[in-house]
C-alpha positions in Angstrom: -7.4 4.8 8.9 -9.3 5.8 5.7 -8.8 3.5 2.8 -9.9 4.0 -0.8 -11.7 0.8 -1.8 -12.8 1.8 -5.3 -11.6 -0.8 -7.8 -8.4 0.4 -9.4 -9.3 -0.1 -13.1 -12.6 1.6 -12.5 -10.9 4.6 -10.9 -8.3 4.8 -13.7 -11.1 4.8 -16.3 -13.0 7.6 -14.6 -9.8 9.7 -14.4 -8.8 8.9 -18.0 -5.4 7.5 -17.1 -3.4 4.4 -17.9 -3.0 1.8 -15.0 0.7 1.4 -15.9 1.5 4.5 -13.8 0.4 2.6 -10.7 2.5 -0.4 -11.6 -0.5 -2.5 -12.8 -0.2 -3.9 -16.3 -3.8 -4.9 -16.7 -6.0 -3.2 -19.2 -9.7 -2.4 -19.0 -11.7 -3.3 -22.1 -14.7 -1.2 -21.0 -15.1 2.3 -22.3 -16.3 5.2 -20.2 -19.8 6.1 -21.3 -20.1 9.9 -21.0 -22.2 12.0 -23.1 -20.3 14.6 -25.1 -20.4 17.1 -22.3 -17.6 19.6 -22.2 -15.8 19.6 -18.8 -15.8 22.9 -16.9 -12.5 24.5 -15.9 -13.2 23.5 -12.3 -13.9 20.0 -13.4 -10.5 19.7 -15.2 -8.7 21.1 -12.1 -10.4 18.8 -9.8 -9.7 15.8 -12.0 -5.9 16.6 -12.0 -5.9 16.8 -8.2 -7.8 13.5 -7.9 -5.3 11.9 -10.4 -2.3 13.0 -8.3 -3.9 11.9 -5.0 -4.9 8.5 -6.6 -1.4 7.8 -8.1 0.5 8.6 -4.9 -2.2 7.1 -2.6 -2.5 10.4 -0.6 -5.8 11.5 1.1 -7.2 15.0 1.0 -5.8 16.5 4.2 -2.1 15.3 3.8 -2.3 16.4 0.1 -3.4 19.9 1.2 -0.5 19.9 3.7 1.9 19.0 0.9 0.5 21.9 -1.2 1.0 24.4 1.7 4.5 23.1 2.2 5.2 23.5 -1.5 4.0 27.1 -1.4 6.4 27.9 1.4 9.4 26.4 -0.6 11.3 28.6 -3.1 10.5 28.0 -6.7 7.4 27.0 -8.6 4.6 25.7 -6.3 3.5 23.0 -8.8 7.0 21.6 -9.3 7.6 21.6 -5.6 4.4 19.7 -5.0 5.4 17.0 -7.5 8.9 16.8 -6.0 7.4 16.3 -2.5 5.0 13.6 -3.6 7.8 11.9 -5.6 10.2 11.9 -2.6 7.8 10.0 -0.3 9.4 6.8 1.0 6.6 4.5 -0.3 7.0 6.0 -3.8 10.8 5.7 -3.7 10.5 2.0 -2.7 8.2 1.5 -5.7 10.5 3.4 -8.1 13.5 1.3 -7.0 11.6 -1.8 -8.0 11.4 -3.2 -4.4 7.6 -3.3 -4.9 5.2 -4.0 -7.8 2.8 -1.2 -7.0 2.8 1.9 -4.8 0.2 0.2 -2.6 2.5 -2.8 -2.1 5.3 -0.4 -1.4 3.2 1.3 1.3 2.5 -2.1 2.9 6.2 -3.1 2.9 7.0 0.2 4.7 4.1 -0.3 7.1 5.3 -3.8 8.0 8.7 -2.5 9.0 10.7 -4.1 6.3 12.6 -1.0 5.2 15.7 0.6 6.6 16.7 4.2 5.6 20.4 4.8 6.4 20.4 1.7 8.7 17.4 3.0 10.7 14.0 1.2 10.6 11.3 3.6 9.2 7.6 2.5 9.0 6.1 5.8 7.8 5.1 5.7 4.1 5.0 9.5 3.9 8.6 9.9 5.3 10.4 12.3 2.9 13.8 11.0 1.7 16.8 13.3 1.1 19.7 13.1 -1.3 22.2 10.6 -0.3 19.8 8.3 1.6 20.3 4.6 1.3 17.1 2.5 1.3 17.2 -1.2 1.8 15.1 -4.2 2.8 16.0 -5.5 6.3 18.5 -8.4 6.4 16.0 -10.9 7.8 13.5 -10.3 5.1 15.9 -10.3 2.1 15.7 -14.1 1.7 11.9 -14.2 1.7 10.4 -15.6 -1.5 8.1 -12.5 -1.7 11.1 -10.3 -2.7 12.4 -12.9 -5.2 9.0 -12.7 -7.0 9.0 -8.9 -6.8 12.5 -8.6 -8.3 11.5 -11.0 -11.1 8.5 -8.8 -12.0 10.2 -5.4 -11.6 13.6 -6.4 -12.9 12.9 -4.9 -16.4 11.4 -1.7 -15.0 13.3 1.5 -15.7 14.7 3.1 -12.6 14.6 6.9 -12.7 18.0 8.6 -13.1 17.8 10.3 -9.7 17.9 6.8 -8.1 20.4 4.0 -8.1 19.0 0.5 -7.6 20.9 -2.6 -6.6 18.2 -5.3 -6.9 20.6 -8.2 -6.1 21.1 -6.8 -2.6 17.6 -5.3 -2.4 18.8 -1.7 -1.8 19.0 1.6 -3.5 20.6 5.0 -3.2 19.0 8.5 -3.7 21.5 10.3 -5.9 19.5 13.6 -5.8 16.0 14.8 -5.3 13.9 14.5 -8.4 13.4 17.4 -10.9 10.1 17.9 -12.6 11.5 16.9 -16.0 12.3 13.4 -14.8 8.9 12.7 -13.1 6.9 10.8 -15.6 3.5 11.1 -13.9 0.6 12.3 -16.3 -0.5 15.2 -14.0 -0.7 18.9 -14.9 0.3 20.4 -11.6 -0.5 23.9 -12.7 -4.2 23.0 -12.7 -3.9 21.8 -9.0 -2.2 25.1 -8.1 -5.1 27.0 -9.8 -7.6 24.9 -7.9 -6.1 25.5 -4.5 -5.4 29.2 -5.0 -9.1 30.1 -5.6 
């Protein structure tokens, strides 16, 4: 499996984004040293795509597949793409506060700790639907790892399309996310322009 091993803060700096969107509350004191070059239109489009891929932890081929699926759906392609990325199981686990970062959420799903509607699912890219109930398996609920996670993520704001019950380590998907409630700093129109060349 391909893994991106670039240091997170370094990658955030190069993409010009805040690590908070990844669930990391560290700050980098270094400044990006770039001469005052103006970025080309293609450069801007590419950077937005890289930002979206980095935030959601998706590699190029699956990202392309999401884009093609978004094109086939009714409505705006860019909005559909963001909704598909946002409704990945690893992202929902992160949004519910059952993991500190999306990478940790992915690991929790990989390690078979997650039940969706009572069924064990270990595919991070599994797309959730409205009404799905996501919870940590009963045998893992008492582990100290989840107590630590809940302490860290307890104050985090859960999006309005989700309902979290951190005491019982579970959450419900009330509806699929709309673009207005997705707080990711990505201009999806630039990604659509890039892929439609």
